[in-house]
N, C-alpha and C positions, 0 to 999 in steps of 0.2 A: 174352325175345324171342318165344318161341313164343306166349305169351299175347297179345302185341301183334299178331302176325300173324293169330291167330284172330279177334281183335276187328275188325281191318281187313277181313278176309274177310267177316265177318258184316255189317258196314256196307255193303260193296259189294253183297252179296246183297240187302240191304233196298232199296238204291237201284234195282237192276235190277227187283226185284219191284214197286216203286212206279211204275216207268215201264211195266210190262207192260200192254198193252192190245191189243185186236183191231183193228188198222188196217183190215183188209178190211171189217169191219162199218161203221166210220166212213165210209170212202170210198164204199162202196156206197150207204149211206143218203143221204149228201150228193149223190151223183149223181142219185138219185131225186127229192130235194127240189128241186134246181135245174131238172130236166127238167119237173117238174109245176107249178112256181110262178114261174119267172123271167119277167119281163114280155114278153120276146120268145121265143116258143116255139122258133124255130130256134136261137137262141143257147143256150137251156136244154138242148136236145138235144145241141148241140155240146159243152157242158160235161160232160154225162153221158158222152158217148162218149170224151172226153179222159181223164176220171178212170178210167173202166173200162179203157181201153187201158193207162194207166200202171200200174194195179193189176195187170193180167194180166202185164205185162212185168217186174214186181218192182221198179219204180222207187221205191216207197215203203219197201222192205225195210230200207234202211240208216238210216232215220229212227228215232231212239231215244227222243225225248221228245214229249209231246203238244203242247207249244207249237210245236215245230219242225214237226210235222205240220200244225198249223193254219196256220202261215205258208206252208208249201209249197202247201197246198190253196187258200188265198186267192190266191196268185200264179198257180196253174193256172187258176182261174176267171177271173181278170182278164186272163189271156192270150187268152181267147176274146173278151172285150169289156172295155175298160178302164172299168168302172163302179165308181166310188169308193164307192158304197153297198154293194157286196159286201164283207162282212167275215166271216172265219171265226176263231173263237177257242175256246180251252179255258178254261172258267171254271165250275167246279161250283156255286159260290154263285149266279152269275147264272142258270145253267140252272134251279136250284131255284126262284129267284124268278120266272122266266118261267113255269114249270110251275104255280106258285101264283098266277098272274095279278097279280103285283106290277106296278102301272102304271109304275114306274120301272125295272123289270127288275133289281132288286137294287142299283141305283145311287142314291146320295143325290141329290135334286134340288138344283140350284144355289141358293145363298143368295138369298133373296127371289124365288125362282122365275125367276131370270135378270135381274130388274130391279136391276141393279148400282148405277145412279145415276139419280136423277130430280131435275132441277134447273131453275130458271128463272134463266138467265144475264143479264148486263147487256144492256139493250136489249129486255127482255121476250122473250128467245129460249128456248123450251123445249128441254131436252136430255135424251135418254134413252139411257143406255148399257145396251143389252139383250144379255145373254150367252147367251140361249136362248129358243126359242119353246115354252113349256110348255103343256100342255093347260089351256085357260081354266077348266075346271071345278075344277081344283086350284089354280090361280093367281089366281082371281078377287079374293080379298081384297087382293092386292097390285096387280093390274093395274088394277082400277077406280079407286081413288084416284089412281094414277099418271097415267092418261089423263085423268081429270077435272081434274087439275092442269095437265097439259101443254096441253090444248085451250084454256085461257084465255090462252095466250101469243099473240104476234103472228107467230111462226114456230116450227117444230119441227124439231129435228135428231134423227134416229134413228141411233145409232151401232151398227153391226153388224159392226165390224171384228174382234171377238172372238166372233162368234156362229156356231156350227157347225150350227144348225138346230133342228128339233123338230116341233111340231104345227101344221098349217094352221088349227086352231081359234083359236089366238092371232093369226094373221094376220087372220082374219075379224073378230075382236074389235077389234083396233086400227084396222082400216080402216073400221069403222062410224063412227068419229069424223070421218073424212076425206071422206065422201061424203054429200050431202044426200038422195040417192035410192038405192034398192036398186041395187047395181052388181055385175055378174058379174065376179068376180076370176079364177077358174080352173076348169078341168075336169080330172078325172082319169079315166084308163081303167085298170081293174083286171083283170088277166089271169085270176086264179083264178075269179072270178065272171063274167067276160066282161060287165062292166057299166061304165057311165059315171056319175060323180057330179060335181055342180057346187057351187062355193062362191060365195055371194053375201053382200054386206053387208046389214045390217038396221038402218038408222039409228034406228028406233023403240026400240031396246033400250039406247041410251046417253043420257047426260045432255044432251049438246050435240053438234052437228055443225058443222064449218066447212069447207065445200067449197073455200073460197078461201084458206085459211091456207097460206102457203108451207111446203113440206116438203122436207127435205134428208136423203138417206140416205148414210151413210158405209160404204164397203166395203174389204175387203182380200182377198188371195188365200186367206185362211182362211175367209171368209164362205161358207157352204155350205148346201145343201138348203133347208129352210124359210126361212132367212134370204135365200137367193137368190130364192125364190118371191116373198117380200114385195117385194124390190127389183125384180124383173122385172115383177110386176103393176103396181106404181106407175109404173115407167118407161113401160110400154106404154100405160097409161091416161093418160099425160102428167100425172101427179099429183105427181111428185117430181123433184128434180134429184139425180142419183146422182154422188157424188164419191169418188174413191179409186182402188182397183185392181180389175182384172177378177177376178170371184169364182171359186170352185173348180170349178163345173160338175157339180152333182149334181141331176138332175131326176126320178129314179126312186124314189118312196117305197116303203116296205115295212116290214118289221119282223123281229125275231129269231125264228128257228125252231129248235127243239131237234133235234139230230142223234141222238146217243147218247153214253154214256160221258163225259159232261161237256162235250161239244162243242156249239156252236151256230153258226148262220150267219145273218147279216142278209141277207134275200132281197128285192131290189127287185121288187115285184110289180105296180107301176103306173107310169104315166108322165103327166106334166103336159101339158096341151094348153091353151095360152093362147088366150082367145077373140079376141084382136086379131091375134096372129101365127100362130095355129093350129099352133104348134110350142112348143119350150121351150129351155132353156139347157144341156141335157145335153152334157157333154164340152167345151163352149166357154165356159161361165160367162156372167155378165152384165157387159157392158162399160159402164163409167160414162160419163156425159156429160162429166165433167171428170176426166181421168186425172192423178192425182198419187200420190205414195207414200202409204201408209197413215198414216204419221206426219204428213204435211202436211194430211190430209183435213179434220180438225176446224178448223184455223185458216182454211182456204179457205172452209169452209161458214159459219163465223161472219162472215167478210167479206161473203159474198154475202147472207147473211140480213139483215145490217144495211142493206145497200144496197137490198134488196128491200123491207124494212119502210119505209124512208125514202121510197122511190118511191111505195109504196102510200098513205102518209100524206099525200103532196103532190098526190095526184090530185084 
């Protein structure tokens, strides 16, 4: 019995030691990061002051694990502004990957770089189930043949119902096929560098353009970030019919920044400024032209695509 008790005591001690970390250093560094980098300076300052006040009052003292602390800190930051791009996590492997400039931050890229399904359906309707907007420089070997195939159809359906976002470079690449002339898609303001950047299409870089091909975009409440930008851009340029559910509402791009002790935070450092609306979809999402459940969106798009193709052929 004594031996079992000693073993149990040793195991408990190891668990406690494994969870031992300097919460004050984590909280203080996170407060500085958000104050210096969050897209809205006043909100970044408010986040810093909230974290510092809770630290001083000892409100983090009872938190025993790193994952619990990450969850509490994320909730605190989002209490200042409900920005879904703000994420705090404890993940030593990912922190190491970020520090080593791994383009995927330690995560495996999705199969086929997000190009889940590329098909030509009955009626010569192109269909792309896209699960992420990866950097085009990494995904080019999959993206180019996919779009070269789809642009030969009489209509294209982009299915973004399971797409959580990614890189604007893929948005720019796909849109090159959909406009005959260089077209201004979006502008970003970046707080850390206090600068603006614009994204434009360049039709000279693709095999073919079809400015009049009917385009349909399917959305769900999961559709987020870059997937929303693609949807919002095409909607406001009157280049696509959006079918499905209102999207998640994240228009503040950024990236992961290391805190310390295995913690990192995704910091929204910029904001989208659409050239047509002069605003974005942050907090409200992109509202579809045709509101149906996500499950119904594809069948509705197929119906409309067939009608549109028939109408165009009879002109």
